[in-house]
N, C-alpha and C positions, 0 to 999 in steps of 0.2 A: 202338581209336581209330586212324585213319589219320594218318600223318605229313603235316604241312602241305605241300602239293605246290608251293606257289609260293615255295619257298625260294630260287629263283634270283633273287628280288628283293632280294638281299643284297649284302654286301660281301666283298671279299677282296683278295689281293695277289700277287705277286712272281716269280720267278727260274728258270730256267735250262738246261743245256747238255750237249753231247756233243762233246768237242774234236776227235774224228776227222773231224768234218764242219764245221769252222770256216768261217764266212763273215764274220769280223770284218774291216772295212776296214783295209788296211795303212797308209793315210795318214791318221792322225787329225789333225783340224784343231786342233792344240794351240795354246794361247797362254800367256803368261807367268803367268797366274793359276792354272794347274793343273799338277801335278807328274806327268810322264810315268811315272816309276818307280812312283809310287803307283797309277797306273792299271794297271800290269802286276800289281801285287799284287792289285788287285780282280779282274782277269781270272783269275789263278791261283787265287784263293779260290773262285770259282765253278767253275772247271775241276775242282777237287777233288771237288765234289759230282757233277759229270757223270761223272767217272771211277768214282765209287762207285755210280753207277746211281740216285742219289736224284733226279736231274733228267734229263729227256730232252732238253730244249732251253730256251734262254733268250735273250730279246731285251731290249736296254736302249739307252736314248738319253739323253745328258746334254748340256744346253745351258747355256752360261755366258756372261753378258753378251751375249745375243742371238745367239750362234753355237754351232754344234755342235762339241763338243770331244771327245766319245767316243761310239762306237757299238759295240754288241756284238750279233752274231747267231751263236750257237754251238749246236752239237748239232743235234737233229732236231725239226722240227715234227711229223713222223710217223716215229718211230724204227723201227717194224716194217717200213716200206717204204723206209727209208733216205732219206727226204725231208728235206733240210736246212732248218733255220730260216733264213728270209730276211727282208730288210727289209720285204717286202710281205706277210708272214704275217698272217693275220687271226685275232684272238683274241675269245673271248667275254669281254666286259669287265664283265658283270653290274653291280655297284653303282657302277662308275665311270660308269655311265649317269646317276647322280643329279646330279652337278654340271652335266652337259649339260642335263638337264631344268630345273634351277634357272636356267641361263642363258636357256633358251628362254622360261621364264615371265617372267623379268625384262626381256626385250625388250618385253613387254607393259606392264610397270611403266614403262619408259622412255616408252612411248606414252601414259601417263596412264590406263591402263585399270583400275588397282587400286592400293591402298595395302597395305603389308605387314600392317598390323593390321586390314584388312578381314575380316569374318567370312566363313568359307568358305560359309556358307549363303546369302550374297548371290548366289552363283553355282551352288551345289548345295544347294537348299532342304532336302533331307532331313537335312542335318547339324545343322539347328537343333533337332531333337528327339532328338539323340543323348544317351544317358544315361551317367552315370559310375558305375562299379562302386565301391562303398564297403563294405569288409569290416567285419563286426561280430565279436562274441565267438564265436558259433557259426553265424552266417549272414551275409547281406550285404543291402544295399539298392542300388537304382539311383536315383541322385540326379540332379537337374537340373545342367546345366553352370553354374558360377558365372560364368565368362567363356567365351563360345563359342569353339570352335576357329577360329583365324585362319590366314591364309596364312603368317604368320611361324611359327606353331606347326608347320605342315606342313613348312616348309623347314628347321626346326631340330630336327625329331623330338621336339617337346614337345607333340604333339597328344593323346597318350594312345592313339593307334592303334599296334598292335603287328603282328608277323608271325605270332604264334601258335606260336612255337617253345618257349616255356618250359613244360616238363612239369609244373611246380608251380604254374602260374597258372590260376586258374579261368577268367578271361577268355580266355586262350589256348586252353583246352579248348573254349570256345564257338566260337572261330575255327576250330579243327580240325574240329569237328562240322558247322559251317556250310559251310565250303569243303572238302567232302570229295571233290571231284573236282578235276581239274587246273585251275590258274588260267588258264583259257582264255576263250573268249567275247570280249566287247568291254567296254571300260572303261565305256561308258554303261550296260551291264547290271549290272556289278559294283558301281558306286559306291553306288546306293541300298541294296544288300544290305550293303555295308561300313558304311554310315552307321547301320544298324540294330544293329550290334554294340556292346556296352558299351565305353566308354573305360576304360583302365586306371587313370586318375587325372584329376583336374581339369586341363584344358588349361593349359599354360604352367608347370606346377609341377615337372615332372620331364623327364628325357631318356630316351627309349625308342625303340630302332630298330624300324622297322616300315614299313608300307605308305603312310606319309604322302606320300612323293615320287611314288607312283603316283597319288595324289589330285591332286597338283600337276600331273602330266602331263595328267590329265583336265581340269583347270582351263584348261590351254592350249587344249584343244579348245573348251571352253565359251566362253571369252573371245574367242578368235580366229575361231571359226566354221569352223575348218579341222581336218582330221584331224591327229593328233599327228605322224605320220610326214611328212606334207606340210609342216607348219609347220617341223619340224626341218630339212627339206631347204631350204626357202625362206629361213629366218632364221639357220641355224647351219651346216649341212653345205655348202650351196651357196656362201655367202659365204666360208667358210674353206677351200674346196676340199678338204673331207674326203670324198674320193670313194669310200672303202672302208668308210664308217661307215653303219650302218642297223640295222633290226630283223631282218634276215636276210641270209644270204649267197646271192647269185644263183648259179644252177647253173654258170655259166661261171667262177665263182671258188671252187667247192667244193674244188678241189685246194689252195687256199691256206689253208683253215681248219685251224688247228692241232688235232692230236689231243688229246683230253681224257684225262688220266691220273688214276689213283688209287693209293694206297699198296698194295703187296703185303705179304704176311706177313713176308717177309725184309727189309723196309725199302726195297726197290727200287720201281720203278713198273711198273704194268701198264695197258693201255688200259682206260679206265673203261667200266663197264656201265651207268652212270647214264643216265637218259633225256636228259640234256643233251649226251651224246656225239654224238647225231644231231640235236639241236635246232638251231635257227637255219638250217636248210637249206631251209626252206619259208617263204613269206610268213607273217608273224605275224598272228593275229587280235586278240590282246590286246596293245596297244602299251604295254609296261611302262616307265614313266618311272623306275622304281626299279631295274630290272636287265635290260632287254630288248635292249641294243645289242651289236653287234659293231664292232670297229674295228681299226686297225693302230697300231703305235708312232708312225709319222710323222703319221697323222691326229690322234692324240691330242696329239702335240707341238704341232700347229698350234692346237689348242684351248687348251692350256696357255699357249702364247706369246701368244695373244690376251688372256688374262686378265692375264698379267704385263705386257703392254703397255698395260693400262688400257682394254681393250675394242676394240682395233684390231689388224689384221694386214694387212700389204701394202697399206695405204691404204684398207682396208675397215673400216668401223666397225660393230661388232656391239652394243656396249653403251656407255653413258656411263661415264666414269671413276669418277664418284661411285657408280654402281651396282656396278661391279666391286669398289670398296672395301667396299661393304656385303657382297657375297658373300664376300669374303676376310677379313672381320673378325668378331669375336664378336658374335653376334646373339641369344644365349640370353636368354629372359625372366628377369627378376630372380628369384633363388631356385633356378632350374634349373641343374644343373651337369653337365658332361661329363668323362669320364676322371678322376673323383675330383677335379676342379678343377685338374688339371695342365695341361689345354688347354681352349681355348674351342671353340665350334662356330659356324661361319658359316652360310651358306646351302648346305646339302647337302655340307659338308665340314668337317673338323677344322681348327683354327687354333692355331698355336703363339703363346703370348702374347709371347715374347721376339723371335722373328724374323719373325713374321707368316706363317710357312709355312702354306700351305693344301694339304690332302692328303686323299686317300681311296683306297679299294681295291676290288677285285672278288673275288667268291667263288671264282673259278678261279685265284686267285693272280696278279692283276695289280695294279699300284700306280702312283700318281704323287705327286710332291711339287713344289710351286711355292714357292720361297723368294725373296720380293722383296728381302730385306736383302742376300743374296748374289747376286741376279740369277741364280738357279740353278734349273733344271728337271731332275728325274730321273724317268724313266719306265721301269718294268720289267714284263716279261710272261713268264709261262709258263702252262701249263694243267694245274693240279692241283686236284682236289677230293677230300675237303674241303680248305679253304684251308690252305696252309702258308706263313706269312709270314716265316719266319726268313731265307730266302734273300734276299729283297728288302731286308729291314732290314739284313742284314750287308753286302750290296752297297752300299747307300746310305751306310753308315758308312765303308766304304773310299773311296768317292768323295768324301765330305766331308773325309776326311783328306788327300785329294789337292789340295784347294782351298787355295791360298796366301792367307792372311789379310793 
């Protein structure tokens, strides 16, 4: 059985560097709410991993109370060619695409084009006949949906649609057998085929990571009448001046695309031989709302700041404040839980019950956190697959320790 090829529609996270080629700004825009000595500790902590060869390069940006207070660009974007990590380095953000897709779809919500609890079949009729896998003692049955898949189910990953990664799941084995070639083509061709696959459970009853946000991206096309990339440019990237974000890196920017690395046997890193190492250099045919975008630290910071500002940035309104609040608050259907109930799940991102922090990650080790309580945004990026999230989490902990309460 072939491994599911569209695993780039996933999530991932974080971090880091090679100090011999530091490009960290010398003049940090510090204020009284953040401790400079603690920031030095965060930098040294990451530098340790760079010196050990566990990281090639790392980029990070911290914004507090609406202003940049710390920026880090360390090590190499391309270690083998001694190309430094820069502020304009472009990263494969994979599943950090998902919140952007949610925002794009919710701009149509603000226009009154749909409600969150509308059935997906209202816009993609094939989903009305999707069946639910129901295991028995020695067999299984395919049952009717008790409550049809809704747009809320898609955006909260409670639709029953998976990625096909679980080797012990019969439904996922069907995914792997069905999608036995690359996840290419066009969304309009894949959606009817996806709707034919069994759902893992009755919609709204469980949380399961999968292709739901790719369906949401196709909904943008169906509802708006525009291609997904054109809609993103018109409604998100253009207004927010995210000039380096898109579904591929144009040829004139190829030198800015960070090298993708993977672990070597000795624990160091080596250039990845994964197909994603050269991916994103040509125009995409399948516009994946779940994991298809590239971006920069600064571009993504503008996106995060827009959300923290309640849907506006630099006088440009992208979303209504009430809509942003929906995105960044728990939207799970009753009975469905995420992270063993320790956190909630908003629209395409995790939500901390205590602070309201909204966050998600990308498969090549990129991550973001938006904390409305502390008015804090942290974004980290490196390019390691499989994902290694420890660097980003540890960096975040050091930064939070630097924040004066």
